[in-house]
C-alpha positions in Angstrom: 0.0 0.0 0.0 0.9 3.7 -0.4 0.3 6.3 2.2 0.4 10.3 2.0 1.2 12.3 4.9 0.5 16.1 4.2 1.9 19.0 6.3 2.2 22.8 6.1 -1.1 24.1 6.5 -2.2 27.0 8.8 -3.3 30.6 9.2 -1.7 33.2 7.0 -2.4 36.9 6.2 -3.4 37.8 2.7 -0.5 38.4 0.7 1.5 36.1 2.6 3.1 32.4 1.8 2.9 28.8 2.7 4.6 25.8 1.7 2.6 22.5 1.7 4.3 19.2 1.7 3.2 15.7 0.9 5.3 12.7 1.5 4.3 9.2 -0.1 5.5 6.2 1.6 5.1 2.3 1.5 5.4 -0.1 -1.2 6.2 2.1 -4.1 7.5 1.1 -7.5 7.1 4.3 -9.2 5.2 7.6 -9.0 3.7 8.8 -12.2 1.8 11.9 -11.1 1.6 14.1 -8.1 -1.0 16.8 -7.6 -2.7 19.4 -5.3 -6.6 19.8 -5.1 -8.5 22.0 -2.7 -12.1 22.2 -1.5 -13.5 25.4 0.0 -16.6 25.4 2.3 -19.7 24.7 0.3 -17.9 24.1 -3.0 -16.7 21.1 -5.0 -13.3 19.8 -4.9 -11.1 21.6 -7.6 -7.7 21.0 -9.1 -4.9 23.5 -8.0 -1.7 22.0 -9.8 -0.4 18.8 -11.0 3.0 17.4 -12.1 3.7 14.4 -14.2 6.5 12.4 -15.1 8.7 14.3 -17.4 8.2 17.5 -15.5 5.1 18.7 -17.1 3.0 20.9 -14.8 -0.5 22.2 -14.9 -2.2 24.9 -12.8 -5.6 26.2 -12.3 -6.0 29.5 -13.9 -6.8 31.1 -10.3 -3.3 30.2 -9.1 -1.1 30.6 -12.2 1.9 33.0 -11.3 1.5 32.5 -7.5 1.6 28.8 -6.8 4.5 26.5 -7.7 4.2 22.7 -7.7 7.5 20.7 -7.4 8.9 17.2 -6.4 11.7 15.6 -4.7 12.1 12.2 -6.2 14.5 10.9 -3.5 12.0 11.8 -0.8 8.8 10.8 -2.9 7.6 14.3 -1.7 5.5 16.9 -3.5 5.4 20.6 -2.6 3.0 23.3 -3.1 4.6 26.7 -2.6 1.9 29.3 -2.4 2.7 33.0 -2.7 0.5 36.1 -2.6 -2.2 34.2 -1.0 -5.7 35.5 -1.2 -8.9 35.0 1.0 -10.4 33.0 -1.7 -7.6 30.5 -1.4 -9.0 29.4 1.9 -9.6 25.7 1.6 -8.7 22.1 2.5 -5.9 21.2 0.6 -5.5 17.6 -0.7 -2.6 15.9 -2.2 -3.1 13.2 -4.8 -0.5 10.7 -6.0 -0.8 8.2 -9.0 1.6 5.3 -8.0 2.5 1.9 -9.3 2.7 -0.3 -6.2 5.7 -2.5 -5.6 5.2 -6.1 -5.8 1.7 -6.0 -7.3 2.4 -3.5 -10.0 -1.2 -2.2 -9.5 -1.8 1.4 -10.4 -3.2 3.1 -7.4 -4.5 6.8 -7.1 -4.1 7.8 -3.4 -5.3 10.8 -1.5 -4.1 12.5 1.5 -6.0 13.4 4.6 -6.2 17.2 3.8 -4.6 20.2 5.4 -6.3 23.4 6.0 -5.2 26.6 4.7 -6.9 29.8 6.0 -6.1 33.2 4.6 -7.4 35.9 6.7 -6.3 39.1 8.4 
């Protein structure tokens, strides 16, 4: 199995920055894609940013130029650097990993537990 542990959420003032981390562990053969999603109160979960093998990234229009997704292949960790935060960025942020499980070679889509980001003065 593959597990994800997220960290880095919290309270920040508008214009501030936060960095989220999501570490994958367990029986991992390979990781094909990593991404961040968010869900604000009363809204559906939405894509924030994704990073696939080869380094291609994709961002929601609302975060382009402010957020950066990156990955540490050695640590099997994905990061989301969030700058110039706005109140509308307030949400629970979830990481998601598409991984091939070691041994079984099954493709798994795994979700983290979520971390709350609150942008408020």
